[in-house]
LUMDOKOL-451715 format. One record per residue: residue in one letter; x, y, z of N, C-alpha, C in turn. Coordinates in nm, 2 decimals. Example, Ala and Ser with C-alpha at 12.3 -4.5 7.8 and 13.67 -1.06 7.14 Angstrom:
LUMDOKOL-451715
a 1.32 -0.57 0.78 1.23 -0.45 0.78 1.32 -0.33 0.78;
s 1.28 -0.22 0.71 1.37 -0.11 0.71 1.29 0.00 0.79;
//
This chain:
LUMDOKOL-451715
x -5.27 -7.63 1.39 -5.33 -7.51 1.34 -5.46 -7.54 1.27;
x -5.55 -7.44 1.28 -5.68 -7.46 1.22 -5.67 -7.47 1.07;
x -5.74 -7.58 1.02 -5.73 -7.60 0.87 -5.80 -7.49 0.79;
x -5.91 -7.43 0.85 -5.97 -7.32 0.78 -5.90 -7.19 0.80;
x -5.86 -7.17 0.93 -5.79 -7.04 0.96 -5.66 -7.02 0.89;
x -5.59 -7.12 0.86 -5.45 -7.10 0.80 -5.46 -7.08 0.65;
x -5.58 -7.10 0.58 -5.59 -7.07 0.44 -5.59 -6.92 0.41;
x -5.51 -6.88 0.31 -5.51 -6.74 0.27 -5.63 -6.71 0.19;
x -5.67 -6.58 0.20 -5.79 -6.53 0.13 -5.74 -6.45 0.01;
x -5.77 -6.50 -0.11 -5.72 -6.42 -0.23 -5.81 -6.30 -0.24;
x -5.75 -6.19 -0.27 -5.82 -6.06 -0.29 -5.84 -6.03 -0.44;
x -5.96 -6.04 -0.50 -5.97 -6.02 -0.64 -5.95 -5.87 -0.68;
x -5.93 -5.85 -0.81 -5.91 -5.71 -0.85 -6.03 -5.63 -0.83;
x -6.01 -5.50 -0.80 -6.13 -5.41 -0.78 -6.17 -5.41 -0.63;
x -6.11 -5.49 -0.55 -6.15 -5.49 -0.41 -6.04 -5.42 -0.33;
x -6.08 -5.33 -0.25 -5.98 -5.25 -0.17 -6.00 -5.28 -0.02;
x -5.89 -5.30 0.05 -5.89 -5.34 0.19 -5.81 -5.24 0.27;
x -5.88 -5.19 0.38 -5.81 -5.10 0.48 -5.81 -5.17 0.61;
x -5.69 -5.18 0.67 -5.68 -5.24 0.81 -5.64 -5.14 0.91;
x -5.73 -5.11 1.01 -5.70 -5.02 1.11 -5.71 -5.09 1.25;
x -5.60 -5.15 1.29 -5.60 -5.23 1.41 -5.69 -5.35 1.39;
x -5.80 -5.36 1.47 -5.88 -5.48 1.46 -6.01 -5.45 1.38;
x -6.02 -5.33 1.31 -6.13 -5.29 1.23 -6.09 -5.30 1.08;
x -6.16 -5.38 1.01 -6.13 -5.40 0.86 -6.24 -5.34 0.78;
x -6.20 -5.27 0.68 -6.30 -5.21 0.58 -6.27 -5.27 0.44;
x -6.37 -5.33 0.39 -6.35 -5.39 0.25 -6.45 -5.33 0.16;
x -6.40 -5.27 0.05 -6.49 -5.21 -0.05 -6.46 -5.26 -0.19;
x -6.57 -5.27 -0.26 -6.56 -5.33 -0.40 -6.68 -5.28 -0.48;
x -6.70 -5.34 -0.60 -6.80 -5.30 -0.69 -6.94 -5.32 -0.63;
x -6.97 -5.41 -0.54 -7.10 -5.43 -0.49 -7.13 -5.36 -0.36;
x -7.03 -5.29 -0.30 -7.06 -5.21 -0.18 -6.94 -5.20 -0.09;
x -6.96 -5.16 0.03 -6.86 -5.14 0.13 -6.90 -5.21 0.26;
x -6.81 -5.29 0.32 -6.84 -5.35 0.45 -6.74 -5.32 0.55;
x -6.78 -5.30 0.68 -6.68 -5.27 0.79 -6.72 -5.36 0.90;
x -6.61 -5.42 0.96 -6.64 -5.51 1.08 -6.52 -5.50 1.17;
x -6.55 -5.51 1.30 -6.45 -5.52 1.41 -6.43 -5.66 1.44;
x -6.30 -5.70 1.46 -6.27 -5.84 1.49 -6.20 -5.84 1.63;
x -6.19 -5.96 1.69 -6.14 -5.98 1.82 -5.99 -5.93 1.82;
x -5.95 -5.86 1.93 -5.81 -5.80 1.93 -5.70 -5.91 1.93;
x -5.73 -6.03 1.97 -5.63 -6.14 1.97 -5.59 -6.18 1.83;
x -5.68 -6.16 1.73 -5.65 -6.21 1.59 -5.57 -6.10 1.52;
x -5.46 -6.14 1.45 -5.38 -6.05 1.37 -5.42 -6.07 1.22;
x -5.45 -5.96 1.15 -5.49 -5.97 1.01 -5.39 -5.90 0.93;
x -5.33 -5.97 0.83 -5.22 -5.90 0.75 -5.26 -5.92 0.60;
x -5.23 -5.81 0.52 -5.25 -5.82 0.38 -5.11 -5.83 0.31;
x -5.08 -5.94 0.25 -4.95 -5.96 0.19 -4.97 -6.02 0.05;
x -4.91 -5.95 -0.05 -4.91 -5.99 -0.19 -5.05 -6.03 -0.24;
x -5.14 -5.95 -0.21 -5.28 -5.97 -0.27 -5.36 -6.08 -0.19;
x -5.31 -6.12 -0.08 -5.38 -6.22 0.00 -5.39 -6.18 0.15;
x -5.51 -6.21 0.20 -5.53 -6.18 0.35 -5.49 -6.30 0.43;
x -5.42 -6.28 0.54 -5.38 -6.39 0.63 -5.43 -6.35 0.77;
x -5.48 -6.45 0.84 -5.53 -6.44 0.97 -5.43 -6.52 1.06;
x -5.38 -6.46 1.16 -5.28 -6.52 1.25 -5.33 -6.52 1.39;
x -5.30 -6.62 1.47 -5.34 -6.62 1.61 -5.22 -6.63 1.70;
x -5.23 -6.57 1.82 -5.11 -6.56 1.91 -5.06 -6.69 1.97;
x -5.15 -6.78 2.01 -5.12 -6.91 2.07 -5.22 -7.01 2.04;
x -5.21 -7.13 2.11 -5.30 -7.24 2.09 -5.41 -7.25 2.20;
x -5.44 -7.14 2.26 -5.55 -7.14 2.36 -5.68 -7.18 2.29;
x -5.77 -7.24 2.36 -5.90 -7.28 2.31 -5.98 -7.17 2.24;
x -5.99 -7.06 2.30 -6.07 -6.94 2.25 -6.00 -6.89 2.12;
x -5.87 -6.88 2.12 -5.80 -6.83 2.00 -5.81 -6.93 1.88;
x -5.81 -7.06 1.91 -5.83 -7.16 1.81 -5.97 -7.14 1.74;
x -6.07 -7.12 1.83 -6.21 -7.10 1.78 -6.22 -6.97 1.70;
x -6.16 -6.87 1.75 -6.17 -6.74 1.68 -6.09 -6.74 1.54;
x -5.99 -6.82 1.53 -5.91 -6.82 1.41 -5.99 -6.85 1.29;
x -6.06 -6.97 1.29 -6.14 -7.01 1.17 -6.25 -6.91 1.15;
x -6.32 -6.87 1.26 -6.43 -6.78 1.25 -6.39 -6.65 1.18;
x -6.28 -6.59 1.23 -6.23 -6.46 1.17 -6.20 -6.48 1.02;
x -6.13 -6.59 0.99 -6.10 -6.61 0.85 -6.22 -6.62 0.76;
x -6.32 -6.70 0.81 -6.45 -6.71 0.73 -6.53 -6.58 0.72;
x -6.53 -6.50 0.82 -6.60 -6.38 0.81 -6.53 -6.28 0.71;
x -6.40 -6.28 0.72 -6.32 -6.20 0.62 -6.35 -6.25 0.48;
x -6.35 -6.38 0.46 -6.37 -6.44 0.32 -6.51 -6.40 0.27;
x -6.61 -6.40 0.36 -6.75 -6.36 0.32 -6.75 -6.21 0.29;
x -6.68 -6.13 0.36 -6.68 -5.99 0.33 -6.62 -5.97 0.19;
x -6.51 -6.03 0.16 -6.44 -6.02 0.03 -6.53 -6.07 -0.09;
x -6.59 -6.18 -0.07 -6.68 -6.24 -0.17 -6.81 -6.15 -0.18;
x -6.86 -6.09 -0.08 -6.98 -6.01 -0.08 -6.96 -5.88 -0.16;
x -6.84 -5.82 -0.14 -6.82 -5.69 -0.21 -6.78 -5.71 -0.36;
x -6.73 -5.83 -0.39 -6.69 -5.86 -0.53 -6.80 -5.92 -0.61;
x -6.87 -6.03 -0.56 -6.97 -6.09 -0.64 -7.11 -6.08 -0.57;
x -7.12 -6.06 -0.44 -7.25 -6.05 -0.37 -7.31 -6.19 -0.34;
x -7.41 -6.18 -0.26 -7.48 -6.30 -0.22 -7.63 -6.29 -0.26;
x -7.69 -6.41 -0.28 -7.84 -6.40 -0.31 -7.91 -6.53 -0.25;
x -8.03 -6.51 -0.22 -8.12 -6.62 -0.17 -8.25 -6.60 -0.25;
x -8.30 -6.72 -0.29 -8.43 -6.71 -0.37 -8.53 -6.78 -0.28;
x -8.65 -6.72 -0.28 -8.76 -6.78 -0.20 -8.88 -6.81 -0.30;
x -8.95 -6.91 -0.28 -9.07 -6.95 -0.36 -9.19 -6.94 -0.27;
x -9.30 -6.89 -0.33 -9.43 -6.88 -0.27 -9.52 -6.98 -0.33;
x -9.57 -7.08 -0.25 -9.65 -7.19 -0.30 -9.79 -7.18 -0.24;
x -9.89 -7.18 -0.32 -10.03 -7.19 -0.26 -10.12 -7.11 -0.36;
x -10.25 -7.15 -0.36 -10.35 -7.09 -0.44 -10.38 -6.95 -0.38;
x -10.36 -6.85 -0.47 -10.39 -6.71 -0.42 -10.27 -6.65 -0.35;
x -10.16 -6.72 -0.33 -10.05 -6.66 -0.27 -9.96 -6.59 -0.38;
x -9.93 -6.46 -0.35 -9.85 -6.39 -0.45 -9.78 -6.28 -0.39;
x -9.69 -6.22 -0.46 -9.61 -6.11 -0.41 -9.61 -5.99 -0.52;
x -9.61 -5.87 -0.47 -9.61 -5.75 -0.56 -9.51 -5.66 -0.50;
x -9.44 -5.58 -0.59 -9.34 -5.49 -0.55 -9.39 -5.35 -0.57;
x -9.38 -5.26 -0.46 -9.42 -5.12 -0.47 -9.30 -5.04 -0.41;
x -9.23 -4.97 -0.50 -9.11 -4.90 -0.45 -9.00 -5.00 -0.42;
x -8.94 -4.99 -0.30 -8.85 -5.09 -0.25 -8.91 -5.20 -0.16;
x -9.04 -5.18 -0.13 -9.11 -5.27 -0.04 -9.18 -5.38 -0.12;
x -9.21 -5.49 -0.05 -9.28 -5.60 -0.11 -9.42 -5.61 -0.04;
x -9.52 -5.65 -0.11 -9.65 -5.67 -0.05 -9.69 -5.82 -0.08;
x -9.70 -5.89 0.03 -9.72 -6.04 0.02 -9.87 -6.07 0.05;
x -9.93 -6.15 -0.03 -10.06 -6.20 -0.01 -10.04 -6.35 0.02;
x -10.05 -6.39 0.14 -10.01 -6.52 0.18 -10.12 -6.59 0.27;
x -10.24 -6.58 0.23 -10.35 -6.65 0.30 -10.40 -6.58 0.42;
x -10.36 -6.46 0.45 -10.41 -6.38 0.56 -10.52 -6.29 0.51;
x -10.60 -6.23 0.61 -10.71 -6.15 0.57 -10.66 -6.01 0.52;
x -10.53 -5.99 0.54 -10.47 -5.86 0.50 -10.34 -5.88 0.43;
x -10.30 -5.79 0.34 -10.16 -5.80 0.28 -10.06 -5.77 0.38;
x -9.94 -5.83 0.37 -9.83 -5.81 0.46 -9.72 -5.73 0.38;
x -9.68 -5.62 0.44 -9.57 -5.54 0.37 -9.44 -5.58 0.43;
x -9.33 -5.59 0.35 -9.20 -5.62 0.39 -9.11 -5.51 0.35;
x -9.03 -5.45 0.44 -8.93 -5.35 0.41 -8.80 -5.41 0.42;
x -8.71 -5.39 0.32 -8.58 -5.46 0.32 -8.49 -5.40 0.42;
x -8.40 -5.48 0.47 -8.29 -5.44 0.57 -8.19 -5.35 0.49;
x -8.12 -5.26 0.56 -8.02 -5.18 0.49 -7.91 -5.27 0.42;
x -7.88 -5.23 0.30 -7.78 -5.31 0.22 -7.84 -5.43 0.15;
x -7.97 -5.45 0.16 -8.03 -5.57 0.09 -8.13 -5.52 -0.01;
x -8.13 -5.58 -0.13 -8.23 -5.55 -0.23 -8.32 -5.67 -0.26;
x -8.45 -5.63 -0.28 -8.55 -5.74 -0.30 -8.60 -5.72 -0.45;
x -8.61 -5.84 -0.52 -8.66 -5.84 -0.65 -8.76 -5.95 -0.67;
x -8.85 -5.94 -0.77 -8.95 -6.04 -0.79 -8.93 -6.10 -0.93;
x -8.94 -6.23 -0.93 -8.94 -6.30 -1.06 -9.07 -6.37 -1.07;
x -9.16 -6.32 -1.16 -9.29 -6.38 -1.17 -9.38 -6.34 -1.06;
x -9.48 -6.41 -1.03 -9.57 -6.38 -0.92 -9.54 -6.46 -0.79;
x -9.45 -6.55 -0.80 -9.43 -6.64 -0.68 -9.28 -6.66 -0.65;
x -9.19 -6.58 -0.69 -9.05 -6.59 -0.66 -8.99 -6.46 -0.61;
x -8.92 -6.46 -0.50 -8.85 -6.34 -0.45 -8.70 -6.37 -0.44;
x -8.63 -6.27 -0.49 -8.48 -6.28 -0.49 -8.43 -6.18 -0.39;
x -8.35 -6.22 -0.29 -8.29 -6.13 -0.19 -8.14 -6.13 -0.23;
x -8.09 -6.01 -0.25 -7.95 -5.99 -0.29 -7.88 -5.88 -0.20;
x -7.75 -5.89 -0.19 -7.68 -5.79 -0.11 -7.53 -5.84 -0.09;
x -7.45 -5.75 -0.04 -7.31 -5.77 -0.02 -7.28 -5.84 0.12;
x -7.37 -5.82 0.22 -7.35 -5.88 0.35 -7.43 -6.01 0.36;
x -7.35 -6.12 0.38 -7.41 -6.25 0.38 -7.51 -6.26 0.50;
x -7.48 -6.21 0.61 -7.57 -6.22 0.73 -7.70 -6.14 0.70;
x -7.69 -6.02 0.64 -7.81 -5.95 0.62 -7.90 -6.02 0.52;
x -7.84 -6.07 0.41 -7.92 -6.14 0.31 -7.99 -6.26 0.37;
x -7.92 -6.34 0.45 -7.98 -6.46 0.52 -8.09 -6.42 0.62;
x -8.07 -6.31 0.69 -8.17 -6.26 0.79 -8.29 -6.22 0.72;
x -8.28 -6.14 0.61 -8.39 -6.09 0.53 -8.47 -6.21 0.48;
x -8.40 -6.31 0.42 -8.47 -6.43 0.36 -8.55 -6.50 0.48;
x -8.48 -6.51 0.59 -8.55 -6.58 0.70 -8.67 -6.50 0.75;
x -8.66 -6.37 0.76 -8.77 -6.29 0.80 -8.89 -6.30 0.71;
x -8.87 -6.31 0.58 -8.97 -6.33 0.48 -9.04 -6.47 0.49;
x -8.95 -6.57 0.51 -9.00 -6.70 0.52 -9.09 -6.72 0.65;
x -9.05 -6.65 0.76 -9.12 -6.66 0.88 -9.27 -6.60 0.87;
x -9.30 -6.52 0.77 -9.43 -6.47 0.76 -9.53 -6.58 0.74;
x -9.50 -6.68 0.65 -9.59 -6.79 0.63 -9.50 -6.91 0.60;
x -9.45 -6.98 0.71 -9.37 -7.10 0.69 -9.45 -7.21 0.61;
x -9.38 -7.30 0.55 -9.45 -7.41 0.47 -9.54 -7.49 0.56;
x -9.66 -7.52 0.52 -9.75 -7.61 0.59 -9.71 -7.75 0.57;
x -9.70 -7.83 0.68 -9.65 -7.97 0.66 -9.76 -8.07 0.60;
x -9.88 -8.02 0.59 -9.99 -8.11 0.54 -10.01 -8.09 0.39;
x -10.01 -7.96 0.34 -10.03 -7.93 0.20 -9.91 -7.87 0.13;
x -9.81 -7.82 0.20 -9.69 -7.77 0.14 -9.71 -7.62 0.11;
x -9.82 -7.56 0.14 -9.84 -7.42 0.11 -9.76 -7.33 0.20;
x -9.71 -7.22 0.15 -9.63 -7.12 0.23 -9.51 -7.07 0.15;
x -9.42 -7.01 0.22 -9.30 -6.95 0.17 -9.18 -7.04 0.20;
x -9.10 -7.08 0.10 -8.99 -7.17 0.12 -8.87 -7.12 0.04;
x -8.75 -7.17 0.08 -8.63 -7.14 0.00 -8.64 -7.22 -0.13;
x -8.58 -7.17 -0.24 -8.58 -7.24 -0.37 -8.51 -7.37 -0.35;
x -8.57 -7.48 -0.39 -8.50 -7.61 -0.38 -8.52 -7.68 -0.25;
x -8.59 -7.61 -0.16 -8.61 -7.67 -0.03 -8.72 -7.78 -0.04;
x -8.70 -7.90 0.01 -8.79 -8.01 0.00 -8.87 -8.02 0.13;
x -9.00 -8.01 0.12 -9.09 -8.02 0.24 -9.14 -8.16 0.25;
x -9.12 -8.23 0.36 -9.17 -8.37 0.37 -9.31 -8.35 0.42;
x -9.41 -8.39 0.34 -9.55 -8.38 0.38 -9.60 -8.49 0.47;
x -9.68 -8.46 0.57 -9.73 -8.56 0.66 -9.87 -8.61 0.60;
x -9.90 -8.73 0.62 -10.03 -8.78 0.58 -10.14 -8.72 0.66;
x -10.26 -8.70 0.60 -10.37 -8.64 0.68 -10.43 -8.75 0.76;
x -10.54 -8.71 0.82 -10.62 -8.81 0.91 -10.68 -8.91 0.82;
x -10.69 -9.03 0.86 -10.75 -9.14 0.79 -10.88 -9.18 0.86;
x -10.98 -9.23 0.78 -11.10 -9.27 0.84 -11.08 -9.40 0.92;
x -11.17 -9.42 1.02 -11.16 -9.55 1.10 -11.19 -9.66 1.01;
x -11.12 -9.77 1.04 -11.15 -9.89 0.96 -11.29 -9.94 0.99;
x -11.35 -9.99 0.89 -11.49 -10.03 0.90 -11.49 -10.17 0.97;
x -11.58 -10.19 1.06 -11.59 -10.32 1.13 -11.48 -10.35 1.23;
x -11.40 -10.25 1.27 -11.30 -10.28 1.37 -11.36 -10.29 1.51;
x -11.48 -10.24 1.54 -11.54 -10.25 1.67 -11.63 -10.37 1.67;
x -11.60 -10.45 1.77 -11.68 -10.58 1.77 -11.77 -10.59 1.89;
//
């Protein structure tokens, strides 16, 4: 049996779960998430814990077992505590401003770049060079952070650009001058 798939998912207080066949609706203080799962997987709510069961040991069912369990666990965590990703903007003159729910990035281009958040995702600014992406859906938060980073990925020579907080960029050495007197 799958080591991940057989683990029960504890449901915290304040989280409500509705099971309609293979469609699961999880709602809590941070929002509401709905997802359809593969019809082979059976999802049961027993004594405040979610269990995922598979019909047999077929290769596809084994793969779906752990996946379904993790997706459900992410839904429960998202609606109870939420997810967040922090991005840093590094570079002289690189900054971010918030106008309404949109962000305006000045990242070394001749024009400012506007970023509109995905549905269910909130963008916040900490200082002039940190962006916090928060939301209940882990996939949407990760996708939004990835979209922002793709605007100006970190430069491998100077390290300028947009990166995840705590991400280490290994810098390459620049060109070196020819050695003097190497030509004979």
